[in-house]
C-alpha positions in Angstrom: -57.7 82.7 -57.6 -55.8 80.7 -60.2 -54.5 77.3 -59.2 -51.4 75.7 -60.9 -51.9 72.1 -62.0 -49.0 69.8 -62.7 -49.8 67.4 -65.6 -47.5 64.8 -64.1 -50.0 64.4 -61.3 -52.6 63.1 -63.8 -50.5 60.6 -65.7 -51.6 57.0 -65.5 -49.5 54.8 -63.3 -47.3 52.3 -64.9 -44.1 52.2 -66.9 -43.0 54.1 -69.9 -45.1 53.9 -73.0 -43.9 51.7 -75.8 -43.8 52.9 -79.4 -42.6 51.5 -82.7 -39.6 53.5 -83.9 -39.2 54.8 -87.4 -37.4 51.8 -88.9 -39.9 49.4 -87.3 -42.9 51.4 -88.5 -41.3 51.6 -92.0 -40.9 47.8 -92.1 -44.5 47.2 -90.9 -45.9 49.7 -93.4 -43.9 48.2 -96.3 -45.3 44.8 -95.6 -48.8 46.3 -95.2 -48.6 48.1 -98.5 -47.5 45.0 -100.3 -50.5 43.0 -98.9 -52.9 45.9 -99.7 -51.7 45.8 -103.3 -52.5 42.1 -103.5 -55.9 42.8 -102.1 -55.4 40.8 -98.9 -55.5 43.5 -96.3 -57.5 46.8 -96.2 -56.9 48.7 -92.9 -54.6 48.9 -90.0 -54.5 50.4 -86.5 -51.8 51.3 -84.0 -52.6 51.0 -80.3 -50.7 51.5 -77.1 -51.3 49.7 -73.9 -49.2 49.9 -70.8 -46.0 48.1 -71.6 -46.9 47.3 -75.3 -47.5 48.8 -78.7 -49.7 47.0 -81.2 -49.9 47.2 -85.0 -53.2 45.5 -86.0 -54.2 44.5 -89.5 -57.8 44.2 -90.8 -59.3 42.5 -93.8 -62.3 44.9 -93.5 -62.5 48.1 -91.6 -65.5 47.1 -89.6 -64.2 43.6 -88.7 -61.9 42.3 -86.0 -58.2 42.4 -86.7 -56.8 39.4 -88.5 -53.7 39.6 -86.3 -51.5 42.1 -84.4 -47.8 42.6 -84.1 -47.1 43.4 -80.5 -43.9 45.1 -79.2 -43.7 44.6 -75.4 -41.2 45.6 -72.8 -40.2 44.3 -69.4 -39.0 45.9 -66.2 -36.7 48.8 -66.9 -38.2 49.6 -70.3 -36.0 47.1 -72.1 -37.7 45.4 -75.2 -38.4 41.9 -74.3 -40.1 40.5 -77.4 -42.1 41.0 -80.6 -45.1 38.7 -80.9 -47.6 37.9 -83.6 -51.0 37.7 -81.9 -54.2 36.3 -83.3 -57.1 37.1 -81.0 -55.7 36.5 -77.5 -53.3 33.8 -78.7 -49.6 34.4 -79.3 -48.8 32.5 -82.5 -45.1 33.4 -82.9 -42.5 35.5 -81.0 -39.0 36.8 -81.7 -36.5 39.1 -80.2 -36.4 41.3 -83.4 -39.1 42.6 -85.6 -37.3 41.4 -88.8 -37.3 37.8 -87.5 -41.0 38.0 -86.7 -41.9 39.4 -90.1 -39.9 36.8 -91.9 -43.0 34.5 -91.4 -44.8 36.7 -93.9 -42.0 36.6 -96.5 -42.1 32.8 -96.6 -45.2 32.0 -98.4 -46.0 28.5 -99.6 -45.0 27.6 -103.1 -46.5 25.1 -105.5 -44.1 22.4 -106.4 -44.5 20.7 -109.7 -42.8 17.7 -111.4 -40.8 18.8 -114.2 
């Protein structure tokens, strides 16, 4: 006899999954492609954990990530923050992805007398 299974019975407990939307992903990939062109970065990965989405950047495909951009939510599914994570350490956080990625836009400049 055939038994009907409901897929909802097999879902993991926890809140809703967090994803990067199209504009966020476009912004992340634009930055990534600029750094690949400079030869700084070589690979990326997108991961999902309960309550967070991660965009990790690698210098080499077989190495640990240099850093990850994490989008996390709080109770009710509302976006709480974006964070720049190195290893297990949160280096910077912001309430918008644009504010967080501004750290990459500001690169040190050499000042000369002249």
